[in-house]
C-alpha positions in Angstrom: 99.4 124.0 139.9 98.0 126.8 137.8 100.4 128.6 135.5 101.0 132.2 136.7 99.8 135.0 134.5 101.3 138.4 133.6 99.4 141.2 131.9 101.6 143.1 129.5 100.4 146.6 128.5 101.6 147.6 125.0 101.9 151.3 124.1 102.1 150.4 120.4 105.8 149.8 120.5 107.9 147.7 118.2 109.8 145.9 120.9 106.9 144.7 123.0 106.9 141.1 121.9 110.6 140.8 122.7 109.7 141.8 126.2 106.9 139.3 126.2 109.3 136.6 125.2 111.7 137.6 127.9 109.0 137.5 130.5 107.9 134.0 129.5 111.5 132.8 129.5 112.4 134.3 132.9 109.1 133.8 134.8 107.6 130.7 133.1 104.3 132.7 133.3 101.6 133.0 130.6 101.7 136.5 129.2 98.6 138.2 128.0 99.0 141.5 126.0 96.6 144.4 125.7 97.0 147.8 124.2 96.8 151.0 126.1 93.4 151.8 124.6 91.9 148.5 123.7 89.9 146.4 124.6 89.7 148.6 127.8 89.2 152.3 127.6 90.0 153.0 131.2 91.7 151.3 134.2 88.3 151.1 135.9 87.1 148.8 133.1 90.2 146.7 133.4 90.2 146.6 137.3 87.7 143.7 137.7 89.9 141.4 135.6 93.2 142.2 137.4 92.4 139.6 140.1 93.3 137.0 137.5 96.9 138.2 137.1 100.0 137.9 139.3 101.6 141.1 138.0 101.4 143.8 135.3 104.3 144.9 133.1 104.0 148.3 131.4 105.9 148.2 128.1 107.8 150.9 126.2 106.2 153.1 123.6 106.5 156.3 121.6 105.4 159.8 122.6 105.2 161.6 126.0 103.8 160.3 129.3 101.8 163.5 129.7 99.9 162.9 126.4 96.8 160.8 127.1 96.9 159.4 123.6 100.4 158.0 124.2 99.8 156.7 127.7 96.2 155.5 127.7 95.3 153.4 130.8 98.8 153.3 132.1 98.5 156.5 134.0 95.7 155.0 136.1 97.4 151.7 137.0 99.6 153.5 139.5 96.6 154.7 141.4 94.5 151.5 141.7 92.9 151.1 145.1 94.3 148.5 147.5 91.7 145.9 146.6 92.9 145.9 143.0 96.6 146.7 143.5 99.2 144.2 142.3 102.9 144.3 141.4 103.9 146.4 138.4 107.1 146.6 136.4 107.6 149.4 134.0 110.0 149.8 131.0 111.1 153.1 129.5 107.7 154.9 129.1 106.7 152.9 132.2 109.4 154.5 134.3 108.6 158.0 133.0 104.9 157.5 133.8 105.7 156.1 137.3 107.8 159.2 138.1 105.1 161.6 136.8 102.4 159.8 138.9 104.4 160.5 142.1 105.6 164.0 141.8 108.5 163.6 139.4 108.9 165.3 136.0 110.0 164.3 132.5 112.4 166.3 130.5 114.2 166.1 127.2 117.8 164.8 127.1 120.3 167.2 125.7 121.5 164.3 123.5 119.1 161.6 122.4 120.0 158.0 123.1 118.5 155.7 120.5 120.1 152.3 120.1 123.1 153.3 122.1 124.7 151.3 124.9 125.6 152.5 128.5 126.9 150.9 131.6 124.3 151.0 134.4 125.5 151.9 137.9 123.5 150.3 140.7 123.9 149.1 144.3 123.3 145.4 143.7 120.3 145.2 145.9 116.6 144.5 145.5 115.8 144.7 141.7 119.5 144.5 141.0 120.5 141.8 143.4 123.2 139.6 141.9 123.0 141.4 138.6 126.7 142.4 138.4 127.6 144.6 135.4 124.5 145.6 133.4 125.4 146.8 129.9 122.1 148.3 128.6 120.6 149.5 125.4 118.9 152.8 125.6 116.0 154.0 123.4 114.9 157.3 124.8 115.0 161.1 124.1 113.1 161.8 127.4 114.2 161.1 130.9 112.6 161.2 134.3 113.6 163.1 137.5 112.4 161.9 140.9 110.2 164.2 142.9 108.9 164.0 146.5 109.8 161.1 148.8 107.6 158.2 147.6 110.1 157.1 144.9 113.6 155.9 145.3 116.3 155.8 142.6 117.9 152.4 142.0 120.3 152.9 139.1 121.8 155.5 136.9 123.8 155.9 133.6 126.3 158.6 133.1 127.3 160.0 129.8 129.3 163.1 128.8 126.4 164.7 127.0 123.6 164.3 129.5 125.4 163.8 132.8 123.8 161.4 135.3 120.4 160.0 134.1 118.0 157.9 136.1 117.8 154.3 134.9 115.6 152.6 137.5 113.4 153.5 140.4 110.9 151.9 142.9 108.0 153.0 145.0 108.9 152.9 148.7 105.5 151.6 149.8 103.8 150.0 146.8 105.0 147.1 144.7 106.1 149.2 141.7 109.5 149.0 140.0 110.6 150.4 136.7 113.7 150.8 134.4 114.4 153.4 131.7 116.6 151.2 129.5 115.4 148.2 127.4 116.1 144.9 129.1 114.6 143.0 126.1 117.2 144.3 123.5 119.5 141.8 121.9 122.5 143.9 123.0 121.5 144.4 126.6 123.6 142.2 129.0 122.6 141.1 132.5 118.9 141.9 132.0 117.4 138.5 132.6 118.5 138.7 136.2 116.6 142.0 136.7 113.4 140.4 135.3 113.9 137.4 137.5 114.4 139.7 140.5 111.2 141.6 139.7 109.3 138.3 139.6 110.7 137.2 142.9 109.8 140.5 144.5 106.3 140.4 143.0 105.6 136.9 144.2 106.9 137.8 147.7 104.5 140.8 147.8 101.6 138.7 146.7 102.3 136.1 149.4 102.8 138.8 152.1 99.5 140.4 151.3 97.8 137.0 151.0 96.7 137.9 147.5 95.1 135.0 145.7 95.0 134.9 141.9 91.6 134.1 140.5 90.9 132.1 137.3 90.5 134.0 134.1 86.8 134.9 133.6 85.1 133.3 130.6 84.4 136.7 129.1 88.1 137.6 129.0 88.6 138.6 125.4 92.4 138.6 125.1 94.1 135.5 123.8 97.7 134.7 124.9 98.4 134.3 121.1 96.8 135.7 118.0 94.9 133.3 115.8 96.9 132.1 112.8 95.5 132.7 109.3 94.5 129.0 109.1 92.6 129.2 112.4 90.9 132.3 111.1 89.8 130.4 108.1 88.1 127.8 110.3 86.2 130.5 112.1 85.2 132.5 109.0 83.2 132.2 105.8 86.2 132.7 103.6 86.6 129.4 101.8 88.9 128.1 99.0 88.7 130.3 95.9 85.7 129.5 93.8 87.5 128.6 90.6 90.4 126.3 91.4 92.4 125.6 88.3 93.2 122.0 87.5 96.5 121.3 89.2 98.3 118.1 90.0 98.6 117.5 93.8 101.9 115.8 93.0 104.5 117.9 91.3 105.7 116.5 88.0 109.4 117.2 87.2 112.4 116.3 85.2 116.0 117.4 86.1 119.3 117.8 84.3 122.8 119.2 84.9 123.8 122.1 82.8 126.5 123.9 84.6 127.4 127.2 82.9 124.0 127.6 81.2 123.2 131.3 82.1 119.8 132.0 83.5 119.5 135.0 81.1 120.2 132.8 78.2 117.3 130.5 79.3 115.0 133.6 79.4 116.0 134.6 76.0 115.3 131.1 74.8 111.8 131.7 76.2 111.6 134.9 74.1 111.5 137.2 77.2 111.7 140.4 75.1 108.5 139.6 73.2 106.5 138.5 76.2 104.0 141.0 77.7 104.2 139.1 81.0 107.3 137.5 82.4 108.5 136.6 85.9 112.2 135.9 86.9 113.7 135.8 90.3 117.4 135.6 89.9 120.3 135.0 92.3 123.1 136.8 90.6 125.5 136.9 93.6 126.1 135.2 96.9 124.5 134.5 99.3 121.7 133.8 96.8 121.6 130.3 95.2 118.3 129.7 93.4 117.0 131.3 90.3 113.3 130.8 89.3 111.7 131.4 86.0 107.9 131.3 85.9 106.8 130.0 82.5 103.5 131.8 82.1 100.9 130.3 79.8 98.0 132.3 78.2 94.6 131.0 79.1 96.1 128.9 82.0 98.1 131.2 84.3 95.9 132.9 86.9 96.7 136.5 87.8 95.8 138.0 91.2 95.4 141.7 91.7 94.5 143.7 94.8 94.6 147.4 95.6 95.0 148.3 99.3 91.7 149.6 100.7 89.5 147.6 98.3 87.0 145.0 99.6 87.6 142.6 96.7 90.4 140.8 94.9 90.6 140.7 91.1 91.2 137.4 89.3 91.9 136.9 85.6 93.6 134.5 83.2 96.6 135.6 81.3 95.7 136.7 77.8 92.0 136.7 78.3 89.9 139.9 77.7 89.1 142.2 80.6 85.5 141.2 80.4 86.4 137.8 81.7 88.0 139.2 84.9 86.3 138.2 88.2 86.0 140.4 91.3 86.0 138.2 94.4 84.3 140.0 97.2 85.9 139.6 100.6 83.5 138.9 103.4 83.1 141.6 106.0 86.1 141.9 108.3 88.1 139.4 106.2 91.5 140.6 105.0 93.3 140.0 101.7 95.7 137.8 103.8 92.9 135.5 104.7 92.1 135.1 101.1 95.7 134.3 100.3 95.8 131.7 103.0 92.7 130.1 101.6 94.0 130.3 98.0 97.3 128.6 98.9 95.7 126.0 101.2 93.6 124.8 98.3 96.7 124.4 96.1 99.1 122.5 98.4 101.1 119.9 96.5 103.8 117.3 97.3 106.4 115.2 95.5 108.7 118.0 94.3 112.5 117.9 94.3 113.6 117.9 97.9 116.3 120.5 97.5 114.2 122.9 95.4 112.6 125.6 97.4 109.9 126.3 94.7 107.6 123.7 93.1 105.1 126.2 91.6 102.9 128.7 93.3 102.6 132.5 93.4 105.3 134.8 92.1 105.2 138.6 92.1 105.3 141.6 94.4 103.5 143.1 97.4 103.7 146.9 97.7 104.6 149.0 100.6 101.0 150.1 101.0 99.9 146.5 101.7 102.0 146.6 104.8 100.7 150.1 105.7 97.1 148.8 105.4 97.9 145.9 107.8 98.9 148.5 110.4 95.4 150.0 110.2 96.8 153.3 109.0 94.5 155.2 106.5 95.9 155.4 103.0 95.7 158.7 101.1 93.6 158.9 97.9 95.7 157.7 95.0 95.8 156.0 91.6 94.3 152.5 91.5 97.4 150.3 90.9 98.0 146.8 92.0 99.4 146.5 95.5 99.3 142.7 95.3 100.5 141.7 91.9 100.9 137.9 91.6 100.8 135.1 89.1 100.0 131.5 90.0 102.8 129.7 88.2 102.0 126.1 87.2 105.1 125.6 85.0 108.5 126.7 86.2 112.3 126.3 85.7 114.5 126.3 88.8 118.2 126.7 88.5 120.7 125.8 91.2 123.7 128.1 90.8 125.7 126.1 93.3 125.5 122.7 91.6 124.4 123.6 88.0 121.3 121.4 88.3 118.1 122.5 86.6 114.6 121.4 87.6 111.8 121.6 85.1 108.5 121.4 87.0 104.7 121.4 86.3 101.5 121.4 88.3 99.4 120.8 85.1 98.0 117.3 85.1 99.5 114.9 82.6 102.1 117.4 81.4 105.0 115.1 80.6 105.1 116.2 76.9 105.8 119.8 77.9 108.3 118.7 80.6 110.3 116.6 78.1 110.2 119.1 75.3 111.5 121.8 77.6 114.3 119.6 78.9 115.3 119.0 75.3 115.3 122.7 74.5 117.4 123.4 77.6 119.9 120.7 76.7 120.3 122.1 73.2 120.8 125.6 74.6 123.4 124.2 77.0 125.2 122.4 74.1 125.2 125.6 72.0 126.7 127.5 75.0 129.6 125.0 75.0 130.2 125.0 71.3 133.4 126.9 70.3 132.8 130.0 68.2 134.9 131.4 65.4 133.8 134.9 66.5 135.8 136.8 69.2 134.6 136.4 72.7 131.8 138.8 73.8 132.8 141.9 75.7 132.3 142.1 79.5 128.8 142.1 80.7 128.4 145.8 81.3 129.8 146.7 77.8 127.5 144.0 76.2 124.4 145.4 77.9 125.5 149.0 77.1 126.0 148.1 73.5 122.6 146.5 73.3 121.0 149.8 74.5 123.1 152.0 72.3 121.9 150.3 69.2 118.6 152.1 69.8 120.2 155.5 69.5 121.9 157.2 66.6 123.2 159.9 68.8 124.3 159.9 72.5 121.3 159.1 74.7 120.4 162.0 77.0 118.0 160.7 79.7 116.2 163.4 81.7 116.8 162.8 85.4 114.7 164.4 88.1 116.5 163.7 91.3 115.3 164.6 94.8 115.8 168.2 95.7 118.9 168.3 98.0 117.8 171.1 100.2 114.4 169.7 100.7 115.7 166.3 101.5 118.1 167.7 104.1 115.2 169.7 105.6 113.2 166.6 105.9 116.1 164.9 107.7 115.9 167.7 110.2 112.2 167.3 110.5 112.7 163.6 111.2 115.1 164.5 114.0 112.5 166.7 115.6 110.2 163.7 115.9 113.1 161.7 117.3 113.9 164.3 119.9 110.3 164.5 121.0 110.1 160.8 121.6 107.8 159.9 118.7 110.2 157.5 117.1 113.7 156.0 117.5 114.5 155.8 113.8 112.8 157.0 110.7 113.6 155.5 107.2 113.1 158.5 105.0 112.9 157.9 101.3 112.4 159.8 98.0 111.9 159.0 94.4 113.9 159.9 91.3 112.3 160.0 87.8 114.4 159.0 84.8 112.9 159.6 81.3 114.6 157.9 78.4 114.2 159.3 74.9 112.7 157.4 72.0 113.2 154.8 70.6 113.0 153.0 74.0 115.5 150.3 74.8 113.8 147.1 75.9 113.1 146.4 79.6 115.2 143.3 79.3 118.2 145.3 78.0 117.9 147.7 81.0 117.7 144.8 83.4 120.8 143.2 82.0 122.6 146.5 82.4 121.4 146.9 86.0 122.3 143.3 86.8 125.8 143.5 85.2 126.7 146.7 87.1 125.2 145.6 90.4 125.0 141.8 90.6 122.7 141.0 93.6 121.6 137.9 95.4 117.9 138.8 95.1 117.5 140.2 91.6 114.2 140.2 89.8 112.7 140.9 86.4 108.9 141.3 86.5 106.6 142.3 83.7 103.2 141.7 85.2 99.7 143.4 84.9 100.9 146.7 83.5 103.8 147.1 85.9 107.5 146.5 85.2 110.1 146.0 87.9 113.8 145.7 87.5 115.5 144.8 90.8 119.0 144.3 92.0 118.2 144.0 95.6 120.9 142.9 98.1 118.4 142.5 101.0 116.4 139.4 101.8 113.3 140.4 103.7 112.0 137.0 104.6 112.5 133.4 103.7 110.7 130.4 105.1 111.2 126.8 104.3 108.5 124.1 104.1 110.0 122.7 107.3 109.3 125.9 109.2 112.8 127.6 109.2 112.4 131.4 109.0 115.2 133.9 108.1 115.4 137.7 107.8 118.5 139.7 106.7 118.0 143.4 107.4 120.6 145.8 106.0 121.4 149.1 107.7 124.6 150.9 107.2 126.1 151.5 103.7 129.5 152.5 102.4 130.3 153.1 98.7 133.1 151.0 97.3 136.0 152.8 95.6 139.7 152.2 94.9 140.6 153.8 98.3 137.8 152.0 100.3 139.3 148.9 101.6 137.3 146.3 103.5 139.2 147.2 106.7 138.3 150.9 106.2 134.6 149.9 105.5 134.6 147.8 108.7 135.8 150.8 110.7 133.2 153.2 109.2 130.3 150.7 109.7 131.2 149.8 113.2 130.6 153.3 114.6 127.9 153.9 117.2 125.6 155.5 114.6 125.7 152.7 112.1 125.4 150.0 114.7 122.5 151.8 116.4 120.7 152.0 113.0 121.1 148.3 112.5 120.3 147.4 116.1 116.9 149.2 116.1 115.7 147.3 113.0 117.1 144.1 114.3 115.2 144.4 117.6 112.1 145.4 115.6 112.3 142.3 113.5 112.8 140.1 116.6 109.6 141.7 117.9 107.7 140.8 114.7 108.9 137.2 114.9 108.3 136.8 118.6 104.7 138.0 118.0 104.0 134.9 115.9 106.6 132.3 117.0 106.7 133.0 120.7 109.5 132.7 123.2 112.4 130.3 122.5 111.9 130.2 118.8 113.9 133.3 117.6 117.7 133.7 117.5 120.3 136.0 116.0 123.1 133.9 114.4 124.7 137.0 112.8 124.9 140.2 114.7 125.9 143.2 112.6 128.5 141.9 110.3 130.0 143.8 107.3 129.2 142.1 103.9 130.6 143.0 100.5 128.5 143.6 97.4 129.3 144.7 93.9 129.2 148.5 94.6 128.9 148.8 98.4 129.8 147.4 101.8 126.8 147.0 104.1 126.2 146.1 107.7 124.0 143.0 107.8 122.3 141.1 110.6 120.6 137.7 110.4 117.5 136.8 112.4 116.2 133.3 112.3 113.1 131.5 113.8 111.4 128.2 113.9 107.7 127.7 113.4 106.6 125.5 116.3 105.3 122.1 115.0 102.5 122.3 117.5 101.1 125.6 116.1 98.9 125.8 113.0 101.2 128.5 111.5 102.6 129.0 108.0 105.2 131.3 106.5 102.3 133.4 105.3 101.5 134.3 108.9 105.1 135.7 109.3 104.9 137.6 106.0 101.5 139.1 106.9 102.6 140.4 110.3 106.0 141.6 109.3 105.1 144.0 106.5 106.1 146.7 105.7 109.8 145.8 106.0 111.1 147.3 109.2 114.3 148.4 107.4 112.1 150.7 105.3 110.0 152.2 108.2 111.9 152.6 111.4 110.8 152.0 114.9 108.3 151.9 116.5 106.8 150.8 113.2 103.2 152.1 113.3 104.1 155.6 114.6 107.1 155.8 112.3 104.9 155.0 109.3 102.4 157.7 110.3 105.2 160.2 110.5 106.8 159.2 107.2 103.4 159.3 105.5 103.1 163.0 106.6 106.7 163.9 105.7 106.7 162.2 102.3 103.3 163.6 101.4 104.8 165.7 98.6 105.6 162.5 96.8 103.1 159.8 95.7 102.8 156.6 97.5 105.9 154.4 97.7 104.2 151.7 95.7 106.4 148.9 94.5 109.5 150.6 96.1 109.9 149.5 99.8 107.6 146.6 99.2 108.7 143.0 98.6 109.2 140.7 95.6 109.3 137.0 95.7 107.3 133.8 95.8 105.1 131.5 97.9 105.3 127.9 96.9 102.7 125.1 96.9 105.2 123.2 99.1 104.9 125.9 101.9 108.2 127.7 101.3 108.6 131.3 100.4 111.4 133.9 99.8 110.9 137.7 99.6 113.4 140.5 99.0 113.0 144.2 99.8 112.5 146.2 96.7 115.5 148.5 96.8 118.2 149.3 94.2 115.4 148.9 91.7 113.7 150.7 88.9 110.0 150.4 88.1 107.5 151.7 85.6 103.7 151.9 85.4 102.0 151.5 82.0 99.1 153.8 83.0 101.5 156.8 82.9 101.5 156.5 79.1 105.3 157.1 78.8 107.3 154.0 78.0 110.5 155.8 78.8 109.6 156.9 82.3 111.2 155.0 85.1 111.0 155.5 88.9 113.8 154.9 91.3 113.5 155.0 95.1 116.3 155.6 97.6 116.7 156.8 101.2 118.2 155.9 104.5 117.6 155.5 108.2 117.6 158.9 110.0 118.7 158.7 113.6 119.6 161.3 116.2 123.2 160.9 115.2 122.5 161.5 111.5 123.7 164.6 109.7 121.4 166.0 107.0 124.3 166.1 104.5 125.4 162.6 105.4 122.0 161.2 104.8 121.8 163.1 101.5 125.1 161.6 100.4 124.0 158.0 101.4 120.8 158.4 99.4 122.9 159.5 96.4 125.2 156.5 96.8 122.2 154.1 96.6 121.0 155.9 93.5 124.3 155.2 91.8 123.5 151.5 91.6 120.9 152.3 88.9 122.3 152.6 85.4 120.0 155.3 84.1 120.7 157.6 87.1 124.5 157.4 86.9 124.5 159.0 83.4 127.9 159.9 82.1 129.6 158.7 85.3 128.8 155.2 84.2 128.5 155.3 80.5 130.0 158.6 79.4 132.7 156.9 77.3 130.0 154.7 75.7 128.0 157.5 74.3 125.6 158.3 77.2 125.2 161.8 78.5 122.8 163.0 81.2 120.8 166.2 81.6 119.5 167.1 85.0 116.6 169.4 84.3 112.9 169.9 84.1 111.4 170.6 80.7 109.1 173.7 81.1 105.5 172.7 80.9 106.3 169.0 81.6 103.3 167.2 83.1 105.3 166.3 86.2 106.0 169.9 87.1 103.3 171.3 89.3 102.1 174.8 88.6 101.7 177.9 90.7 99.5 176.0 93.2 102.4 174.1 94.9 102.4 174.5 98.6 106.0 173.5 99.2 108.2 176.5 98.8 111.3 174.4 98.0 109.5 172.4 95.3 108.0 175.7 94.0 111.4 177.3 93.8 112.6 174.2 91.9 110.0 174.6 89.1 111.9 177.1 87.1 111.9 178.2 83.5 114.8 179.2 81.4 117.2 178.7 84.3 115.5 181.4 86.5 114.0 180.4 89.9 110.6 181.9 90.7 110.4 184.5 93.4 110.6 183.4 97.1 107.3 183.1 98.8 108.0 183.2 102.6 104.3 183.4 103.3 103.6 180.0 101.7 104.9 177.5 104.2 105.1 173.7 103.9 101.6 172.2 104.1 100.5 171.2 107.6 99.7 167.5 107.6 97.9 166.0 110.6 98.0 162.3 111.2 96.2 160.2 113.6 98.1 159.9 116.9 100.6 162.6 116.0 100.9 166.1 117.4 100.5 168.7 114.7 103.8 170.4 113.8 104.0 174.1 113.3 104.8 175.3 109.8 108.0 177.2 108.9 111.3 176.5 110.6 114.1 174.9 108.6 111.9 174.2 105.6 111.7 177.9 104.6 113.2 178.4 101.2 116.2 180.5 100.6 117.4 181.9 97.2 119.8 179.7 95.3 121.4 179.7 91.9 119.9 177.7 89.1 122.9 175.4 89.2 122.0 174.5 92.7 118.4 173.8 91.8 119.6 171.6 88.9 121.1 169.2 91.4 117.7 167.9 91.7 114.0 167.4 91.8 111.4 165.3 93.4 107.8 166.3 92.6 104.5 164.5 92.5 103.1 163.8 89.0 99.8 165.5 88.6 96.8 163.2 87.8 94.2 164.7 85.4 91.6 166.6 87.3 93.6 166.4 90.5 94.5 169.7 92.3 
């Protein structure tokens, strides 16, 4: 018997593949997914192929059902002639478009419901037969009202803010059913029965109308599953990289036990402070376990650099002159990811320590813009900086903080001499660490790191800190909520940058990292000095890990409470288990399930930890864990998961593509996010990988010409339940994990002081040509704000797929005292010759 087929129409939502997985599970059908505008531009183009499907499912999506760009071919599906008609089930946008098609109307809710849960009232018949209590997750700011007599309401939700809201409807004469809530959400209960009932009703209608399903035509261009990167390699001209360094296909290694030998001490043994390039991934707190030091070797270590938007990848050897750099041209229509798959495929190795996740491979970071590029969103003109910044590590030291075991590893052929000499050095360092000293014990870690920095200054250090402008940030929160209210997004992860300028002489990057790590120990810390970029990270958030056996894990964090003497865990639990905080986490959790289902398919994704409070050094946070298994029958690798999951959903919002477009417009006053909001980690020659989100981090670019200038990023998820002031305070809490930005609050008694100001004439202060009145007002001289300019509104930024917003509104500047202006600044540095 031929397997039944369902056509799923995707309106560019970030929950679609959860729905696809649910359909496969509940109907045992093969699900084919198309977008609302591709590959078919109209329902008439699609109609000839519909005979090959048993039913259509119209998925959710952002926007308004009256906007052709948001609805595409969906609007025509309800009016197919009898010859092409077949059962249709709509979800969210699907219900709204059904009602519009048959005389109803769509209105805004008085109170938006994104990620919130309601009890659904129904009669227990037809679509809801045997469903019992349905506890449903709602993601909508618009709702439908029935009109005429052709549609019949089936279910409703009642809440104090909006009254009774239609949750399900059917057409009285045609095989059309739809629901407003999201049956595919992890927190919706009783939804499988509704999907099963739809399938039963659809099959009955097909039988009664003697509708026979035809085979798929040969020219059907849509695959049930996307090709993996390895399959794409087989179909393309991208082959293994032309200059494969000599590596051993069998990992050479020696191991030793050295419990108590600090990872930082090993780095200092390797002269970290004198190295131009250095890579450390450190687990400084639970649930982290492994720390990895890449031992980079001049003339041997290969560096990979790629800038989003380029058609080539740059390859060079560490320490070699720029003239020896090679630009590898990517074939037409071949992505950087396909190059990466080819590169790692050619470097597979075996024989490493079974417990060690890293045997050698690529270490470094992938910027936020790499993910934006993968969403086919145009990137603004910007400085050419590495968005992919990686080193191929042949020699490495892996430290197991759980057992104290250290693995010294090499991919260099016949490298036993280096392995043995490194083991001896490590053993000597361990012995020294155990030798009793006549000197007093060192002070606590924070004081040690602070003292190290203070030796650089004869007088108290006064870093200049340019924080985000409070009023502007709150105004942007309100702008986000306008988009949420109009149905363009469910959640927007707004961010902003802070600049910290340290006076000369500069403390070393390593001293700053030690201070950051001591104050905020984190499971996914990192110290990277690589190709003119420095990153100091104390990230608590794992983005993605994948084992060589195909086990995948993501740990999104949404919901943050600052620790204090009065903040007990019980109090934090209460604050983080409110509807607002849980809704934030749920939306990202469902988005990540969608990303995994897209690659792994139904039955291979689970949620072992649903919104649990975890304690970190300076905050309590709400954390979920999503896991998956790569099917052994599929030619997939962890790289496929990484490529399709960026940028991190916890840094964008949902739906991801539309949210990124909106954020790109709202954050246009800043430069690109760059390293911040990207990921840092490794991909091993054994097939494993582990990446953390670059948050709670500081970074610096050498091309800015100021060794003391550091950038910090922070932000938060804006939802309909957010308050502008609350979001501002959460952003400030996250900034407090960075040593330089805490100033006297952290180190006042150690000789630090902090000045929050702009130096007149500083290169980072735009001149009179600024379009943003809030930023213009902030560029003051001698404590006096410039005059108001009510005729110079915020720039109008149009993005593909977004309605153009009218200028003015809450972003209009109002007079403030200089002391208020001093709370902050976030302004774009001006490039030479750039207006």
